C-alpha positions as CSV (number, residue, x, y, z in Angstrom):
1,M,84.8,82.3,113.3
2,A,87.6,84.0,114.7
3,H,87.5,85.2,118.5
4,Q,88.9,87.9,120.1
5,S,91.9,86.2,121.5
6,E,92.6,84.7,117.8
7,R,92.1,87.9,116.1
8,E,95.2,89.1,118.0
9,E,97.1,86.4,116.7
10,I,95.8,87.0,113.1
11,E,96.9,90.6,112.9
12,H,100.4,89.8,114.1
13,K,100.9,87.1,111.1
14,K,103.2,88.5,108.7
15,F,102.7,86.3,105.7
16,V,99.5,84.3,104.9
17,D,100.5,81.1,103.2
18,Y,98.3,78.8,101.1
19,K,99.6,75.8,102.8
20,D,98.9,76.9,106.3
21,V,95.4,75.0,106.0
22,Q,94.4,75.4,109.8
23,Y,95.0,79.1,109.8
24,L,92.7,79.7,106.5
25,R,90.2,77.5,108.2
26,M,89.5,80.1,110.8
27,F,88.1,82.5,107.8
28,M,85.9,80.0,106.4
29,N,82.4,78.9,107.7
30,P,81.5,75.2,107.9
31,H,80.2,75.2,104.5
32,A,83.5,76.2,103.2
33,K,82.7,79.5,102.3
34,I,84.8,82.7,102.9
35,L,83.8,84.8,105.9
36,S,83.5,88.3,105.2
37,K,85.6,91.0,106.5
38,K,83.1,92.0,109.1
39,R,83.0,88.8,110.6
40,T,86.6,88.4,110.6
41,N,87.4,91.7,111.7
42,V,90.8,92.1,109.6
43,Q,91.8,94.8,107.5
44,A,90.7,95.0,103.8
45,S,94.5,94.4,102.4
46,R,94.5,91.3,104.8
47,Q,91.3,90.2,103.6
48,R,92.5,90.2,100.1
49,E,95.5,88.2,101.0
50,I,93.4,85.6,102.9
51,A,90.9,85.2,100.1
52,L,93.6,84.6,97.4
53,A,95.6,82.1,99.9
54,I,92.0,80.2,100.2
55,K,91.4,80.2,96.5
56,R,95.1,78.8,95.8
57,A,94.6,76.4,98.3
58,R,91.3,75.3,96.8
59,Y,93.3,75.0,93.2
60,M,95.9,72.8,94.8
61,A,93.2,70.7,96.6
62,L,94.2,71.4,100.1
63,L,90.8,72.8,100.9
64,P,87.3,71.9,99.4
65,Y,85.6,74.0,97.3
66,L,82.2,73.0,98.9
67,A,81.7,71.2,102.1
68,A,80.0,67.7,101.6
């Protein structure tokens, strides 16, 4: 889960890239589910970009669909 100091960094990042796995893992729980907008405290448009990037990373096998 994103902490307060991380949230400030998140909002200043200009482009969400599906290859940036460490960044995307901040928006996933340990079971590899995408966290809600309430939990991550980001704007709706940013949340859609993050969700799309996570789905692309999963398709490219950079992130798991389910955590074992």
